[in-house]
N, C-alpha and C positions, 0 to 999 in steps of 0.2 A: 288788579295788576298780576300778570302771569309770573310764575316762579322762574326766575332767571337761573337758579341753581340746577334745575332739571336737565338742561342741555349739557352743562358741564359734567354732571354725573354720568350721563349717557356716554359722553366721549371717554371718560375715565374707564367705564366698564368695557366699552368697545376696545380701547387700547389694551386693557388687561387681557381680554379674550384673544386679541391678535398676538400679544406677547406669548401667551400660553401656546397658541398654535405654532408660532415660530420656534419656540423651544422644543416642543414635541416633534415637529418636522425635522429639526436639526438632530435630535436624538435618534430618530428612526434612520435618517440618512447616514449618520456616523455608524450606527449599528450595522447597517447594510454594507457600508464600505469595509468595515472591519471583518464581517463575515466573508465577503468576497476576497479580501486579502488573505484570510486564514485558509479559505478554500483553495486559492491559487497556490499558496505555500504548501498545503498538503499534497496537491497534484505534483508539484515540483519534487517534493520529498519522495513520493511513491515512485515516480519515474527514475529518479536518481538511484534509489535502492535497487530497482529492477536492473538497470544498466550495470551498476557496480557489482551486485551479488551474482547475477546470472552470467555476465560476461567475464568478470575477473575472479570471482570467488572471494574477493576482499570486502568483507562487510563490517568488520570490527568497529571502525570509527563511526560509521553511520548507525550501527546497532546501538552502540553506547550512547549516542546522542538522541536517537528518535524512538527506540523500542522501549516499551513498558517492560519491567523486569520479568513479568509473567506472560509475555507475548505468546500467542499461539499461532503456529504455522500449520496449515492444513492443505493437503493435496488430495486428488481423487483417491478413493479407496484402493484401487489396484496399483497405485503408484508407490514405490518404495524408496523413501529418502535414505541416502547413505548417511552415516555408516551403520545406523541401527535398524535399517530395513523396516521402517514404519511409515505411515502416511501423515501422521500428526505428531507434532512435538510442542513442548511448552518450554519457554525460557530462552533468554538471550544466548547463553553459552551453547545450548543445543543447536540453535540456528547458526551460530558461528561455525560449529563443527560440521554441520551439513554443507555450508558454503565451501569450506575447505575441502571436504571429501568429494564434493561434486566435481570440482575442477580436476581431480585425479583422472577421471574418465571422459570428461566432456568439454567441448568448446561450444559456446553459443554466441551468435551475433543477433542482437535484439534491435528491432525497429518498433518504436512506439507508434501505433496507428492512431490512437485517441486516448485521452484521459478525461474522465468526467467526475466532477465532485458534486455530491448531494449531501449536505449536512456534514456529518463526521465520517462519511464513507467516500472513498475514491476508488473508481473502477478504471482499470487500465487495460486496454486491448492492445496486444502486441503480436507481431509476427516475428518468428525467430528461425534462424538456420541453426540446427542442432547437429553437432558432429560428435560421435561417440567412438571412443577407442575400446572396442570389444575384443579383448584378447589380442590377437595379432591383426585383426581386421578393423578398418575405419569405416563407419557407416554414417552417411549424411542424410538428414531430413531437411528439406528446404521449405520455407514459408509455413512452418508449423505454428498455427495460431494458439493463443492462450489469453485468458482473461484473469487478471488478479484484482482482488477486492481488498482494500486496506481499510481497516476500521480504526479510527482515531478516538482517543478519549483524553481530555486534559492535555492536548498537544503531543501525546505519545501514541505510537501504534500499538494496539492491543491484540490485533488479529490480522493475519494475512491468509487469504484463501485463494489458492490457485486452481483454475478450472481449464482443462484441456483434454485432448484425446491421449490416452495412455498408449505408448508404443510397446506392443507385446514382446517383440524380440529383445528390446532393450531391458524390459523388466525381467525377462528370462535370464539374461546375462547378469543382471544385478542380483537376482535370486541366487544364482550359483556363486557369485563372488562374495556377497555379504553373508549369506547363510553359512557357507563353508568357513569363512573367516571368523564368524561369531562362535562356531563350535570348536574352534582351535585346530581344525583339520585343514589340510591343504590338498 
């Protein structure tokens, strides 16, 4: 007489394997959806920061919410960030000071061309109209492209890297303005 218990055991094992596959598939699907959600949120944060900081100079609320306390901001070597005339700074307070100082001489209109997220990095391509008040003269640069890279860690931005062509006449103006002001001479 054949063993009637064998088919029942086969079905139990099959059901158990199917259950494990369903659970693993659900876990991977949930993980994928959560990653996509975090990726989309990071893109939204990065573009909001660019609009807010570059166009208005008001970055404090966003910085307090999204920046790591030791965030690093880096621009091309020939670019001089106001007010300290350097291209790299560390810390939220320094970035806030830069955003405020920047607005003293510039106006920017930012158009986000594209934002791409890959893991914990968001790359934002933008085109901007840059208007500089250089002494008594106003100088405008239209469609000046830039790429910003935002590095996230544990939900906070730890580094922002800006890449673009440096405008020599603007840098010469800033050299005069900030170096003179730092030495205490006018």
